[in-house]
One Martini backbone bead per residue (centre of mass of N, CA, C, O) as a GRO file, in nm:
protein
  550
    1UNK     BB    1  10.032  -1.697   3.633
    2UNK     BB    2   9.884  -1.640   3.960
    3UNK     BB    3   9.671  -1.359   3.991
    4UNK     BB    4   9.562  -1.143   4.237
    5UNK     BB    5   9.272  -0.940   4.291
    6UNK     BB    6   9.230  -0.633   4.484
    7UNK     BB    7   8.938  -0.464   4.468
    8UNK     BB    8   8.940  -0.172   4.644
    9UNK     BB    9   8.802   0.049   4.928
   10UNK     BB   10   8.949   0.298   5.031
   11UNK     BB   11   9.045   0.536   5.283
   12UNK     BB   12   9.148   0.834   5.341
   13UNK     BB   13   9.371   0.788   5.617
   14UNK     BB   14   9.283   0.477   5.687
   15UNK     BB   15   9.523   0.281   5.774
   16UNK     BB   16   9.391   0.053   5.938
   17UNK     BB   17   9.152  -0.010   5.755
   18UNK     BB   18   9.330  -0.072   5.502
   19UNK     BB   19   9.487  -0.306   5.625
   20UNK     BB   20   9.245  -0.494   5.657
   21UNK     BB   21   9.166  -0.512   5.362
   22UNK     BB   22   9.435  -0.619   5.252
   23UNK     BB   23   9.485  -0.873   5.428
   24UNK     BB   24   9.213  -1.019   5.369
   25UNK     BB   25   9.251  -1.037   5.067
   26UNK     BB   26   9.517  -1.183   5.066
   27UNK     BB   27   9.431  -1.442   5.224
   28UNK     BB   28   9.216  -1.535   5.030
   29UNK     BB   29   9.390  -1.548   4.771
   30UNK     BB   30   9.610  -1.734   4.881
   31UNK     BB   31   9.420  -1.968   4.954
   32UNK     BB   32   9.322  -1.980   4.631
   33UNK     BB   33   9.635  -1.968   4.471
   34UNK     BB   34   9.797  -1.723   4.473
   35UNK     BB   35  10.120  -1.585   4.397
   36UNK     BB   36  10.004  -1.295   4.332
   37UNK     BB   37   9.906  -0.982   4.490
   38UNK     BB   38   9.690  -0.714   4.409
   39UNK     BB   39   9.683  -0.359   4.448
   40UNK     BB   40   9.621  -0.054   4.454
   41UNK     BB   41   9.695   0.262   4.447
   42UNK     BB   42   9.755   0.366   4.749
   43UNK     BB   43   9.615   0.164   4.952
   44UNK     BB   44   9.704   0.258   5.234
   45UNK     BB   45   9.612   0.581   5.202
   46UNK     BB   46   9.470   0.658   4.963
   47UNK     BB   47   9.293   0.815   4.687
   48UNK     BB   48   9.389   1.121   4.743
   49UNK     BB   49   9.593   1.256   5.003
   50UNK     BB   50   9.742   1.506   4.969
   51UNK     BB   51   9.821   1.709   5.245
   52UNK     BB   52   9.865   1.472   5.438
   53UNK     BB   53  10.165   1.421   5.360
   54UNK     BB   54  10.266   1.678   5.553
   55UNK     BB   55  10.217   1.523   5.790
   56UNK     BB   56  10.442   1.409   6.020
   57UNK     BB   57  10.297   1.101   6.053
   58UNK     BB   58  10.183   0.981   5.787
   59UNK     BB   59  10.417   0.839   5.637
   60UNK     BB   60  10.538   0.675   5.875
   61UNK     BB   61  10.272   0.511   5.921
   62UNK     BB   62  10.258   0.379   5.639
   63UNK     BB   63  10.532   0.227   5.686
   64UNK     BB   64  10.427   0.056   5.921
   65UNK     BB   65  10.207  -0.091   5.757
   66UNK     BB   66  10.402  -0.223   5.561
   67UNK     BB   67  10.543  -0.395   5.786
   68UNK     BB   68  10.294  -0.549   5.876
   69UNK     BB   69  10.241  -0.688   5.603
   70UNK     BB   70  10.511  -0.838   5.582
   71UNK     BB   71  10.459  -1.008   5.849
   72UNK     BB   72  10.195  -1.164   5.690
   73UNK     BB   73  10.338  -1.305   5.477
   74UNK     BB   74  10.348  -1.572   5.270
   75UNK     BB   75  10.384  -1.754   4.983
   76UNK     BB   76  10.259  -1.512   4.878
   77UNK     BB   77  10.273  -1.233   4.710
   78UNK     BB   78  10.284  -0.867   4.761
   79UNK     BB   79  10.126  -0.580   4.598
   80UNK     BB   80  10.166  -0.248   4.726
   81UNK     BB   81  10.041   0.073   4.787
   82UNK     BB   82  10.250   0.357   4.860
   83UNK     BB   83  10.450   0.586   5.057
   84UNK     BB   84  10.756   0.719   4.990
   85UNK     BB   85  11.060   0.825   5.050
   86UNK     BB   86  11.285   1.090   4.961
   87UNK     BB   87  11.644   1.084   4.989
   88UNK     BB   88  11.675   1.297   4.790
   89UNK     BB   89  11.618   1.509   4.563
   90UNK     BB   90  11.329   1.698   4.584
   91UNK     BB   91  11.066   1.570   4.641
   92UNK     BB   92  10.961   1.398   4.941
   93UNK     BB   93  10.818   1.177   4.747
   94UNK     BB   94  10.681   0.849   4.659
   95UNK     BB   95  10.506   0.674   4.433
   96UNK     BB   96  10.440   0.333   4.547
   97UNK     BB   97  10.562  -0.007   4.523
   98UNK     BB   98  10.547  -0.319   4.701
   99UNK     BB   99  10.734  -0.620   4.749
  100UNK     BB  100  10.608  -0.890   4.932
  101UNK     BB  101  10.816  -1.137   5.101
  102UNK     BB  102  10.901  -1.410   5.255
  103UNK     BB  103  11.228  -1.354   5.381
  104UNK     BB  104  11.239  -1.071   5.226
  105UNK     BB  105  11.308  -0.791   5.114
  106UNK     BB  106  11.191  -0.498   5.031
  107UNK     BB  107  11.050  -0.406   4.723
  108UNK     BB  108  11.075  -0.115   4.498
  109UNK     BB  109  10.849   0.101   4.319
  110UNK     BB  110  10.839   0.387   4.115
  111UNK     BB  111  10.682   0.641   3.983
  112UNK     BB  112  10.725   0.801   3.669
  113UNK     BB  113  10.434   0.925   3.601
  114UNK     BB  114  10.314   1.256   3.686
  115UNK     BB  115  10.022   1.380   3.711
  116UNK     BB  116   9.942   1.745   3.605
  117UNK     BB  117   9.615   1.728   3.554
  118UNK     BB  118   9.322   1.819   3.624
  119UNK     BB  119   9.291   1.622   3.919
  120UNK     BB  120   9.600   1.626   3.910
  121UNK     BB  121   9.898   1.667   4.171
  122UNK     BB  122  10.181   1.504   4.194
  123UNK     BB  123  10.416   1.718   4.168
  124UNK     BB  124  10.372   1.830   4.464
  125UNK     BB  125  10.495   1.546   4.606
  126UNK     BB  126  10.652   1.387   4.377
  127UNK     BB  127  10.904   1.179   4.265
  128UNK     BB  128  11.039   1.029   4.023
  129UNK     BB  129  11.178   0.778   3.889
  130UNK     BB  130  11.519   0.675   3.837
  131UNK     BB  131  11.442   0.358   3.798
  132UNK     BB  132  11.405   0.049   3.610
  133UNK     BB  133  11.286  -0.286   3.722
  134UNK     BB  134  11.239  -0.597   3.737
  135UNK     BB  135  11.076  -0.866   3.910
  136UNK     BB  136  11.128  -1.170   4.073
  137UNK     BB  137  10.855  -1.409   4.064
  138UNK     BB  138  10.831  -1.726   4.057
  139UNK     BB  139  11.026  -1.707   3.783
  140UNK     BB  140  10.914  -1.415   3.712
  141UNK     BB  141  10.912  -1.127   3.523
  142UNK     BB  142  10.806  -0.815   3.677
  143UNK     BB  143  10.637  -0.534   3.568
  144UNK     BB  144  10.609  -0.224   3.739
  145UNK     BB  145  10.319  -0.024   3.752
  146UNK     BB  146  10.166   0.317   3.784
  147UNK     BB  147   9.912   0.395   3.621
  148UNK     BB  148  10.032   0.629   3.417
  149UNK     BB  149  10.266   0.439   3.310
  150UNK     BB  150  10.045   0.294   3.096
  151UNK     BB  151  10.001   0.551   2.948
  152UNK     BB  152   9.962   0.650   2.628
  153UNK     BB  153   9.987   0.916   2.426
  154UNK     BB  154   9.712   0.870   2.264
  155UNK     BB  155   9.542   0.891   2.571
  156UNK     BB  156   9.634   1.172   2.606
  157UNK     BB  157   9.590   1.511   2.590
  158UNK     BB  158   9.920   1.507   2.564
  159UNK     BB  159  10.247   1.520   2.533
  160UNK     BB  160  10.433   1.474   2.849
  161UNK     BB  161  10.654   1.239   2.794
  162UNK     BB  162  10.989   1.071   2.769
  163UNK     BB  163  10.876   0.814   2.904
  164UNK     BB  164  10.854   0.437   2.879
  165UNK     BB  165  10.801   0.206   3.108
  166UNK     BB  166  10.717  -0.048   2.948
  167UNK     BB  167  10.951  -0.058   2.750
  168UNK     BB  168  11.178  -0.071   2.966
  169UNK     BB  169  11.087  -0.340   3.090
  170UNK     BB  170  11.096  -0.519   2.840
  171UNK     BB  171  11.402  -0.465   2.773
  172UNK     BB  172  11.448  -0.624   3.071
  173UNK     BB  173  11.243  -0.893   3.053
  174UNK     BB  174  10.954  -0.868   3.085
  175UNK     BB  175  10.666  -1.088   3.105
  176UNK     BB  176  10.494  -0.913   3.307
  177UNK     BB  177  10.237  -0.671   3.349
  178UNK     BB  178  10.172  -0.445   3.621
  179UNK     BB  179   9.893  -0.246   3.758
  180UNK     BB  180   9.855   0.022   3.982
  181UNK     BB  181   9.536   0.180   4.038
  182UNK     BB  182   9.377   0.534   4.028
  183UNK     BB  183   9.113   0.558   3.818
  184UNK     BB  184   8.895   0.770   3.727
  185UNK     BB  185   8.576   0.829   3.651
  186UNK     BB  186   8.426   0.835   3.325
  187UNK     BB  187   8.265   0.857   3.058
  188UNK     BB  188   8.401   0.580   2.868
  189UNK     BB  189   8.674   0.499   3.011
  190UNK     BB  190   8.683   0.187   3.048
  191UNK     BB  191   8.715   0.129   2.735
  192UNK     BB  192   8.975   0.285   2.699
  193UNK     BB  193   9.153   0.118   2.879
  194UNK     BB  194   9.119  -0.151   2.741
  195UNK     BB  195   9.231  -0.066   2.466
  196UNK     BB  196   9.513   0.012   2.568
  197UNK     BB  197   9.600  -0.251   2.713
  198UNK     BB  198   9.562  -0.434   2.466
  199UNK     BB  199   9.765  -0.286   2.283
  200UNK     BB  200  10.014  -0.336   2.455
  201UNK     BB  201  10.013  -0.640   2.457
  202UNK     BB  202  10.039  -0.671   2.144
  203UNK     BB  203  10.304  -0.520   2.115
  204UNK     BB  204  10.474  -0.697   2.352
  205UNK     BB  205  10.364  -0.993   2.419
  206UNK     BB  206  10.211  -0.944   2.705
  207UNK     BB  207  10.080  -0.965   2.995
  208UNK     BB  208   9.807  -0.776   3.165
  209UNK     BB  209   9.763  -0.634   3.501
  210UNK     BB  210   9.474  -0.433   3.607
  211UNK     BB  211   9.450  -0.261   3.918
  212UNK     BB  212   9.164  -0.107   4.043
  213UNK     BB  213   8.999   0.117   4.206
  214UNK     BB  214   8.724   0.168   4.444
  215UNK     BB  215   8.521   0.453   4.487
  216UNK     BB  216   8.470   0.731   4.701
  217UNK     BB  217   8.654   1.056   4.692
  218UNK     BB  218   8.480   1.292   4.719
  219UNK     BB  219   8.468   1.393   4.381
  220UNK     BB  220   8.565   1.106   4.331
  221UNK     BB  221   8.524   0.826   4.108
  222UNK     BB  222   8.574   0.471   4.131
  223UNK     BB  223   8.512   0.172   3.923
  224UNK     BB  224   8.732  -0.029   3.860
  225UNK     BB  225   8.751  -0.252   3.610
  226UNK     BB  226   8.940  -0.474   3.625
  227UNK     BB  227   9.210  -0.618   3.418
  228UNK     BB  228   9.291  -0.892   3.185
  229UNK     BB  229   9.553  -0.975   2.956
  230UNK     BB  230   9.696  -1.129   2.716
  231UNK     BB  231   9.947  -1.158   2.476
  232UNK     BB  232   9.709  -1.096   2.253
  233UNK     BB  233   9.497  -0.888   2.391
  234UNK     BB  234   9.299  -1.062   2.549
  235UNK     BB  235   9.027  -1.098   2.740
  236UNK     BB  236   9.031  -1.273   3.083
  237UNK     BB  237   8.938  -1.024   3.270
  238UNK     BB  238   8.660  -0.875   3.473
  239UNK     BB  239   8.574  -0.669   3.697
  240UNK     BB  240   8.354  -0.504   3.857
  241UNK     BB  241   8.153  -0.233   3.890
  242UNK     BB  242   8.132  -0.047   4.185
  243UNK     BB  243   8.289  -0.285   4.339
  244UNK     BB  244   8.414  -0.504   4.526
  245UNK     BB  245   8.682  -0.744   4.439
  246UNK     BB  246   8.782  -1.088   4.349
  247UNK     BB  247   9.054  -1.253   4.178
  248UNK     BB  248   9.194  -1.513   3.962
  249UNK     BB  249   9.467  -1.512   3.724
  250UNK     BB  250   9.572  -1.672   3.429
  251UNK     BB  251   9.805  -1.551   3.209
  252UNK     BB  252   9.772  -1.819   3.005
  253UNK     BB  253   9.499  -1.770   2.915
  254UNK     BB  254   9.236  -1.848   2.645
  255UNK     BB  255   8.984  -1.733   2.796
  256UNK     BB  256   8.758  -1.546   2.637
  257UNK     BB  257   8.614  -1.219   2.680
  258UNK     BB  258   8.381  -0.966   2.710
  259UNK     BB  259   8.348  -0.646   2.728
  260UNK     BB  260   8.186  -0.462   2.983
  261UNK     BB  261   7.927  -0.201   2.915
  262UNK     BB  262   7.698  -0.010   2.990
  263UNK     BB  263   7.479   0.207   2.981
  264UNK     BB  264   7.515   0.529   3.035
  265UNK     BB  265   7.294   0.567   3.260
  266UNK     BB  266   7.371   0.325   3.430
  267UNK     BB  267   7.670   0.407   3.491
  268UNK     BB  268   7.605   0.684   3.605
  269UNK     BB  269   7.426   0.600   3.836
  270UNK     BB  270   7.632   0.420   3.978
  271UNK     BB  271   7.842   0.643   4.027
  272UNK     BB  272   7.660   0.833   4.198
  273UNK     BB  273   7.580   0.634   4.413
  274UNK     BB  274   7.873   0.571   4.517
  275UNK     BB  275   7.947   0.867   4.583
  276UNK     BB  276   7.731   0.900   4.801
  277UNK     BB  277   7.783   0.658   4.983
  278UNK     BB  278   8.085   0.729   5.048
  279UNK     BB  279   8.050   1.015   5.157
  280UNK     BB  280   7.881   0.926   5.397
  281UNK     BB  281   8.062   0.697   5.520
  282UNK     BB  282   8.341   0.869   5.532
  283UNK     BB  283   8.174   1.123   5.693
  284UNK     BB  284   7.946   1.022   5.896
  285UNK     BB  285   7.677   0.987   5.741
  286UNK     BB  286   7.316   0.869   5.742
  287UNK     BB  287   7.144   1.118   5.614
  288UNK     BB  288   6.903   1.275   5.395
  289UNK     BB  289   6.819   1.592   5.236
  290UNK     BB  290   6.548   1.687   4.999
  291UNK     BB  291   6.441   1.899   4.768
  292UNK     BB  292   6.102   1.902   4.632
  293UNK     BB  293   5.971   2.045   4.321
  294UNK     BB  294   5.881   1.843   4.069
  295UNK     BB  295   6.138   1.811   3.928
  296UNK     BB  296   6.392   1.633   3.763
  297UNK     BB  297   6.639   1.683   3.948
  298UNK     BB  298   6.526   1.601   4.225
  299UNK     BB  299   6.432   1.325   4.138
  300UNK     BB  300   6.707   1.203   4.063
  301UNK     BB  301   6.847   1.256   4.342
  302UNK     BB  302   6.651   1.084   4.506
  303UNK     BB  303   6.701   0.818   4.362
  304UNK     BB  304   7.001   0.804   4.427
  305UNK     BB  305   6.977   0.814   4.735
  306UNK     BB  306   6.813   0.559   4.771
  307UNK     BB  307   7.016   0.370   4.648
  308UNK     BB  308   7.260   0.452   4.845
  309UNK     BB  309   7.083   0.455   5.146
  310UNK     BB  310   6.787   0.431   5.157
  311UNK     BB  311   6.471   0.525   5.220
  312UNK     BB  312   6.505   0.561   5.542
  313UNK     BB  313   6.753   0.792   5.471
  314UNK     BB  314   6.533   0.973   5.323
  315UNK     BB  315   6.432   1.325   5.294
  316UNK     BB  316   6.166   1.505   5.190
  317UNK     BB  317   6.087   1.848   5.062
  318UNK     BB  318   5.806   2.055   5.041
  319UNK     BB  319   5.814   2.422   4.924
  320UNK     BB  320   5.584   2.608   4.859
  321UNK     BB  321   5.492   2.875   4.668
  322UNK     BB  322   5.294   3.106   4.504
  323UNK     BB  323   5.424   2.961   4.216
  324UNK     BB  324   5.339   2.687   4.271
  325UNK     BB  325   5.223   2.423   4.129
  326UNK     BB  326   5.007   2.166   4.163
  327UNK     BB  327   5.169   1.971   3.988
  328UNK     BB  328   5.437   1.987   4.142
  329UNK     BB  329   5.339   1.898   4.417
  330UNK     BB  330   5.228   1.624   4.326
  331UNK     BB  331   5.495   1.516   4.210
  332UNK     BB  332   5.653   1.513   4.471
  333UNK     BB  333   5.462   1.323   4.632
  334UNK     BB  334   5.477   1.089   4.430
  335UNK     BB  335   5.775   1.035   4.445
  336UNK     BB  336   5.784   0.966   4.746
  337UNK     BB  337   5.599   0.724   4.727
  338UNK     BB  338   5.764   0.558   4.508
  339UNK     BB  339   6.030   0.561   4.703
  340UNK     BB  340   5.955   0.549   5.018
  341UNK     BB  341   5.956   0.839   5.140
  342UNK     BB  342   5.973   1.091   5.332
  343UNK     BB  343   5.741   1.380   5.341
  344UNK     BB  344   5.762   1.719   5.374
  345UNK     BB  345   5.536   2.006   5.438
  346UNK     BB  346   5.676   2.344   5.377
  347UNK     BB  347   5.568   2.628   5.342
  348UNK     BB  348   5.674   2.973   5.214
  349UNK     BB  349   5.448   3.192   5.200
  350UNK     BB  350   5.466   3.346   5.473
  351UNK     BB  351   5.774   3.403   5.479
  352UNK     BB  352   5.775   3.563   5.211
  353UNK     BB  353   5.583   3.789   5.303
  354UNK     BB  354   5.755   3.880   5.547
  355UNK     BB  355   6.017   3.941   5.396
  356UNK     BB  356   5.897   4.155   5.200
  357UNK     BB  357   5.796   4.351   5.420
  358UNK     BB  358   6.077   4.457   5.519
  359UNK     BB  359   6.096   4.615   5.212
  360UNK     BB  360   5.860   4.808   5.148
  361UNK     BB  361   6.008   5.087   5.176
  362UNK     BB  362   6.284   5.040   5.035
  363UNK     BB  363   6.117   4.922   4.759
  364UNK     BB  364   5.965   5.158   4.684
  365UNK     BB  365   5.867   5.177   4.338
  366UNK     BB  366   5.987   4.891   4.277
  367UNK     BB  367   6.022   4.639   4.092
  368UNK     BB  368   5.999   4.322   4.051
  369UNK     BB  369   6.257   4.070   4.066
  370UNK     BB  370   6.526   3.865   4.140
  371UNK     BB  371   6.506   3.931   4.433
  372UNK     BB  372   6.232   3.782   4.491
  373UNK     BB  373   6.307   3.519   4.366
  374UNK     BB  374   6.565   3.456   4.560
  375UNK     BB  375   6.416   3.435   4.827
  376UNK     BB  376   6.300   3.149   4.794
  377UNK     BB  377   6.557   2.963   4.788
  378UNK     BB  378   6.658   3.085   5.064
  379UNK     BB  379   6.426   2.978   5.233
  380UNK     BB  380   6.464   2.687   5.165
  381UNK     BB  381   6.749   2.660   5.278
  382UNK     BB  382   6.678   2.722   5.571
  383UNK     BB  383   6.488   2.482   5.600
  384UNK     BB  384   6.689   2.256   5.532
  385UNK     BB  385   6.909   2.335   5.745
  386UNK     BB  386   6.738   2.296   5.991
  387UNK     BB  387   6.705   1.993   5.951
  388UNK     BB  388   7.001   1.928   5.942
  389UNK     BB  389   7.072   2.034   6.233
  390UNK     BB  390   6.860   1.875   6.399
  391UNK     BB  391   6.905   1.562   6.245
  392UNK     BB  392   7.184   1.525   6.065
  393UNK     BB  393   7.150   1.593   5.782
  394UNK     BB  394   7.239   1.584   5.452
  395UNK     BB  395   7.252   1.819   5.203
  396UNK     BB  396   7.123   1.795   4.879
  397UNK     BB  397   7.189   1.905   4.579
  398UNK     BB  398   7.011   1.971   4.240
  399UNK     BB  399   7.204   2.082   4.044
  400UNK     BB  400   7.317   2.128   3.725
  401UNK     BB  401   7.563   2.196   3.488
  402UNK     BB  402   7.405   2.402   3.320
  403UNK     BB  403   7.332   2.594   3.554
  404UNK     BB  404   7.611   2.636   3.676
  405UNK     BB  405   7.754   2.755   3.429
  406UNK     BB  406   7.522   3.013   3.394
  407UNK     BB  407   7.392   3.087   3.693
  408UNK     BB  408   7.110   2.915   3.724
  409UNK     BB  409   7.138   3.016   4.042
  410UNK     BB  410   7.140   3.040   4.413
  411UNK     BB  411   7.298   3.192   4.636
  412UNK     BB  412   7.201   3.054   4.937
  413UNK     BB  413   7.011   2.839   4.805
  414UNK     BB  414   7.021   2.590   4.583
  415UNK     BB  415   7.345   2.570   4.656
  416UNK     BB  416   7.293   2.460   4.918
  417UNK     BB  417   7.524   2.227   5.075
  418UNK     BB  418   7.724   1.909   5.088
  419UNK     BB  419   7.621   1.788   4.800
  420UNK     BB  420   7.666   1.767   4.438
  421UNK     BB  421   7.541   1.525   4.253
  422UNK     BB  422   7.466   1.680   3.940
  423UNK     BB  423   7.694   1.906   3.859
  424UNK     BB  424   7.813   1.698   3.610
  425UNK     BB  425   7.513   1.700   3.473
  426UNK     BB  426   7.351   1.752   3.217
  427UNK     BB  427   7.031   1.803   3.132
  428UNK     BB  428   7.002   1.588   2.909
  429UNK     BB  429   7.110   1.362   3.104
  430UNK     BB  430   6.887   1.383   3.317
  431UNK     BB  431   6.666   1.280   3.134
  432UNK     BB  432   6.797   1.004   3.075
  433UNK     BB  433   6.795   0.914   3.366
  434UNK     BB  434   6.492   0.927   3.419
  435UNK     BB  435   6.413   0.719   3.199
  436UNK     BB  436   6.584   0.487   3.315
  437UNK     BB  437   6.452   0.474   3.593
  438UNK     BB  438   6.162   0.398   3.465
  439UNK     BB  439   6.282   0.135   3.340
  440UNK     BB  440   6.531  -0.041   3.422
  441UNK     BB  441   6.537   0.025   3.725
  442UNK     BB  442   6.243  -0.052   3.796
  443UNK     BB  443   6.264  -0.356   3.701
  444UNK     BB  444   6.450  -0.458   3.930
  445UNK     BB  445   6.204  -0.404   4.156
  446UNK     BB  446   5.930  -0.486   4.029
  447UNK     BB  447   5.803  -0.235   3.919
  448UNK     BB  448   5.481  -0.120   3.773
  449UNK     BB  449   5.573   0.176   3.810
  450UNK     BB  450   5.661   0.474   3.810
  451UNK     BB  451   5.884   0.688   3.969
  452UNK     BB  452   5.876   0.923   3.776
  453UNK     BB  453   5.669   1.137   3.681
  454UNK     BB  454   5.583   1.204   3.372
  455UNK     BB  455   5.530   1.518   3.408
  456UNK     BB  456   5.821   1.582   3.499
  457UNK     BB  457   5.944   1.515   3.211
  458UNK     BB  458   5.733   1.676   3.009
  459UNK     BB  459   5.756   1.938   3.132
  460UNK     BB  460   5.846   2.244   3.153
  461UNK     BB  461   6.103   2.389   3.274
  462UNK     BB  462   6.097   2.531   3.621
  463UNK     BB  463   6.141   2.750   3.899
  464UNK     BB  464   5.889   2.896   4.013
  465UNK     BB  465   5.928   3.244   4.086
  466UNK     BB  466   5.705   3.311   3.870
  467UNK     BB  467   5.483   3.372   3.650
  468UNK     BB  468   5.509   3.163   3.380
  469UNK     BB  469   5.781   3.007   3.412
  470UNK     BB  470   6.075   2.935   3.215
  471UNK     BB  471   6.391   2.850   3.126
  472UNK     BB  472   6.353   2.963   2.818
  473UNK     BB  473   6.340   3.265   2.885
  474UNK     BB  474   6.671   3.251   2.918
  475UNK     BB  475   6.743   2.991   2.784
  476UNK     BB  476   6.845   2.783   2.586
  477UNK     BB  477   6.816   2.514   2.463
  478UNK     BB  478   6.957   2.233   2.594
  479UNK     BB  479   7.081   2.106   2.337
  480UNK     BB  480   7.250   2.365   2.281
  481UNK     BB  481   7.384   2.434   2.549
  482UNK     BB  482   7.533   2.169   2.603
  483UNK     BB  483   7.718   2.181   2.356
  484UNK     BB  484   7.854   2.446   2.411
  485UNK     BB  485   7.965   2.369   2.691
  486UNK     BB  486   8.142   2.134   2.594
  487UNK     BB  487   8.324   2.307   2.416
  488UNK     BB  488   8.405   2.528   2.632
  489UNK     BB  489   8.471   2.348   2.893
  490UNK     BB  490   8.595   2.068   2.790
  491UNK     BB  491   8.741   2.170   2.506
  492UNK     BB  492   8.834   2.485   2.509
  493UNK     BB  493   8.683   2.655   2.321
  494UNK     BB  494   8.626   2.912   2.149
  495UNK     BB  495   8.385   3.106   2.034
  496UNK     BB  496   8.473   3.112   1.742
  497UNK     BB  497   8.495   2.803   1.713
  498UNK     BB  498   8.199   2.741   1.783
  499UNK     BB  499   8.064   2.897   1.548
  500UNK     BB  500   8.186   2.699   1.324
  501UNK     BB  501   7.965   2.468   1.417
  502UNK     BB  502   7.679   2.650   1.373
  503UNK     BB  503   7.637   2.859   1.584
  504UNK     BB  504   7.503   3.124   1.726
  505UNK     BB  505   7.663   3.403   1.817
  506UNK     BB  506   7.486   3.522   2.036
  507UNK     BB  507   7.464   3.258   2.204
  508UNK     BB  508   7.762   3.204   2.253
  509UNK     BB  509   7.824   3.478   2.394
  510UNK     BB  510   7.633   3.434   2.625
  511UNK     BB  511   7.749   3.180   2.743
  512UNK     BB  512   8.037   3.279   2.787
  513UNK     BB  513   7.963   3.513   2.980
  514UNK     BB  514   7.818   3.338   3.195
  515UNK     BB  515   8.049   3.159   3.273
  516UNK     BB  516   8.251   3.380   3.355
  517UNK     BB  517   8.067   3.539   3.564
  518UNK     BB  518   8.016   3.256   3.752
  519UNK     BB  519   8.271   3.176   3.910
  520UNK     BB  520   8.199   3.280   4.198
  521UNK     BB  521   7.975   3.071   4.249
  522UNK     BB  522   8.144   2.806   4.218
  523UNK     BB  523   8.338   2.865   4.460
  524UNK     BB  524   8.064   2.825   4.661
  525UNK     BB  525   8.009   2.535   4.610
  526UNK     BB  526   7.944   2.231   4.635
  527UNK     BB  527   8.061   1.939   4.615
  528UNK     BB  528   8.118   1.743   4.318
  529UNK     BB  529   8.057   1.488   4.106
  530UNK     BB  530   8.274   1.331   3.885
  531UNK     BB  531   8.190   1.230   3.519
  532UNK     BB  532   8.351   1.405   3.338
  533UNK     BB  533   8.627   1.530   3.177
  534UNK     BB  534   8.509   1.828   3.294
  535UNK     BB  535   8.480   1.981   3.602
  536UNK     BB  536   8.365   2.166   3.827
  537UNK     BB  537   8.635   2.244   4.024
  538UNK     BB  538   8.782   1.978   4.002
  539UNK     BB  539   9.028   2.055   3.744
  540UNK     BB  540   8.928   2.366   3.750
  541UNK     BB  541   9.104   2.680   3.680
  542UNK     BB  542   8.962   2.998   3.740
  543UNK     BB  543   8.938   3.316   3.730
  544UNK     BB  544   8.748   3.575   3.840
  545UNK     BB  545   8.939   3.817   3.780
  546UNK     BB  546   8.860   3.877   3.441
  547UNK     BB  547   8.895   3.986   3.062
  548UNK     BB  548   8.885   3.749   2.876
  549UNK     BB  549   8.822   3.728   2.520
  550UNK     BB  550   8.744   3.489   2.237
   0.00000   0.00000   0.00000
């Protein structure tokens, strides 16, 4: 069977815009010979629609769009994701797929397995399918699954479900399995999906067509990477990562290809760039402002912003304080030149002196400490937000996951902004990104020199808020810190369990305490792009007022 893939980038809630994307992709694929055209999960509404579903007109209007699509269908069938009403008991809606054929009633399949873990909260809205049956399309029995329905127990965090939708469809004679998906990106996940889908195809000896969504929606990034495998489990099609694409696949093909997945920094950079680009486009922002400290974090964020938005739409700002080194100032200016962005120089030396002077009597006799240190990032935040307000720029924060985890950041200071680009990227990976930007990425643009100054990468990281300061005055080496954080935050291991991995008990307990104490800071952080298996913010829910120690 010739199946068309519409790997689309819908916008949540843009029902008319999503209709246009769907129908245009359908018409192109149908004209090219597709017998059945697939779209991603909830293509009409965008994923995840969250509490928009409870708005009185939202679901009815999504059903009107479904009818409009049905009226436009020609000889090729269309399988489209939408939200259906639940007419029975239970939650008010179904996560659904509709089979649209000319001259025939709409046939519907409801999602069986509703993920309610990590970033997913589908049980809040949807009722699971009450029955499953294949649909006959052009003489073939098609088993319809929706995202989680195809995920097998081995690839889930734990056994969640008693139902196996694919098995049930195969037992009813399904000859081809299709999956409409909105599977968010994390590092290494595309290869895991391919391994799982190929294994299912080999188990049941049927072709599987997996159509995934692409694009950024708030904190989630969707990578596309739609695939088709034949009945032997061999890959016969892979759509590009991180961009819209269309193709037609013959499910009987024996023309095998290799699965493509780039280097980790390359894939991560592409995910973050798409997340930034779509956050701006879908929220109607057009330009970004970034504070440039001369450090590696702000350098990587600026490079991502330029890739996502274009150099003409990114403004860098250097804001030296009395403790900023000449080298850091020069590195910030060099970065801006290398990226081709405008860079403003707005020192905060005078404002810092004036602000401290206000407290000269109140603080008399007290030594300077983090109070005076934190004044500096807060003055920088005021400066950046003034530019944001005056010119309509969105302020990008530059803190990484390691800093956010242990609270090595300043509320209403360097945490201020509209989007936290690398808040789910550990510091060690930030360095990997920087090196990749200077090698593989730079070579794409035929640049003959480094983008991020070498000194930015090689010098000891420092907030430069007091004389001779380095991050490691307070923090463990990042190689140790990041691995402890991975075990504690992403793997949810207790401190005692982490110590058994060979880490120093005092260091582990310090990290544990810092992570737990700084939950209140993270509650007030800008939304951040999720790229690891567990990010702060979306998908992680921890109490602020708690006293549990493990």
